[in-house]
C-alpha positions in Angstrom: 0.0 0.0 0.0 1.1 3.6 -0.6 -0.1 7.1 -0.1 0.9 10.7 -0.9 2.0 13.0 2.0 1.9 16.8 1.6 4.3 18.8 3.7 3.0 22.4 3.7 5.0 25.5 4.8 2.9 28.6 5.5 3.2 31.9 7.1 0.9 32.6 10.0 -2.2 30.6 10.8 -4.4 29.1 8.1 -8.1 29.9 8.6 -10.6 27.0 8.5 -11.7 28.4 5.1 -8.1 28.3 3.9 -7.7 24.7 5.2 -10.9 23.7 3.4 -9.6 25.2 0.1 -6.3 23.5 0.5 -7.9 20.2 1.2 -10.0 20.6 -1.9 -6.9 21.3 -4.0 -4.9 18.4 -2.7 -7.4 15.6 -2.3 -8.1 13.1 -5.1 -11.1 14.2 -7.2 -12.8 10.8 -7.3 -11.7 9.5 -3.9 -11.9 12.4 -1.4 -12.5 10.0 1.5 -8.9 8.8 1.1 -7.6 12.2 2.1 -6.9 13.0 5.8 -4.6 14.7 8.3 -3.3 11.3 9.6 -1.7 8.5 7.7 -3.8 5.6 6.5 -0.8 3.2 6.6 -0.2 0.9 9.6 3.1 -0.5 10.8 6.5 0.2 9.3 6.5 3.0 6.6 9.2 4.1 4.1 8.8 7.7 3.0 10.6 9.2 0.0 10.4 12.7 -1.4 12.2 15.7 -2.7 15.5 16.7 -1.1 14.7 19.2 1.6 17.4 21.7 0.6 15.8 22.4 -2.7 12.3 23.5 -3.8 10.9 21.1 -6.4 9.2 22.2 -9.6 6.1 20.5 -8.4 6.2 22.8 -5.3 6.6 25.9 -7.4 3.5 25.0 -9.5 1.5 24.0 -6.4 2.3 27.3 -4.6 1.4 29.2 -7.8 -2.0 27.4 -7.9 -2.6 28.2 -4.2 -1.9 31.9 -4.8 -4.3 31.9 -7.7 -6.9 30.4 -5.4 -6.4 33.1 -2.7 -4.1 31.1 -0.4 -1.4 33.8 -0.1 0.1 32.4 3.1 1.3 29.1 1.5 5.1 29.4 1.0 6.0 25.8 0.0 4.3 22.5 -0.6 6.3 19.3 -1.1 4.8 15.9 -1.9 6.3 12.7 -0.7 5.2 9.1 -1.2 4.8 6.7 1.7 5.0 2.9 1.4 3.9 0.4 3.9 6.6 -2.3 4.2 7.2 -5.3 6.5 10.4 -4.2 8.2 13.7 -2.2 7.7 15.1 -4.8 5.4 12.2 -4.5 3.1 12.5 -0.7 3.2 16.2 -0.9 2.4 15.4 -3.1 -0.6 12.6 -0.9 -1.9 14.2 2.5 -1.4 16.6 2.4 -4.4 13.7 1.3 -6.6 11.3 4.1 -5.8 13.4 7.2 -5.8 16.0 9.1 -7.7 19.0 9.8 -5.4 19.9 13.0 -7.4 16.6 14.8 -6.6 15.0 12.7 -3.8 15.8 11.3 -0.5 14.5 8.8 2.1 13.0 10.7 5.1 
């Protein structure tokens, strides 16, 4: 099993209206019930995503969309992917297969 995880950097506090708008932008169109503040995965999880020192092109586009929708306080959004695995050995075997070491890292 796997899921997306959104890491959002913002200035100040997001109002409940802003949080609803952000949820609408980030949730899957046809499966909104699979979007939540907590992980749906159980047990050991491997998470990979963009290197933290750099802002990805995906983030730049996401922030631009947020600003167009009135979410001016969103500074950065990065998307990582989380995989449910059996143990650390499985995570070590899977990690090189699911990410590019040049642009991504294991969290």
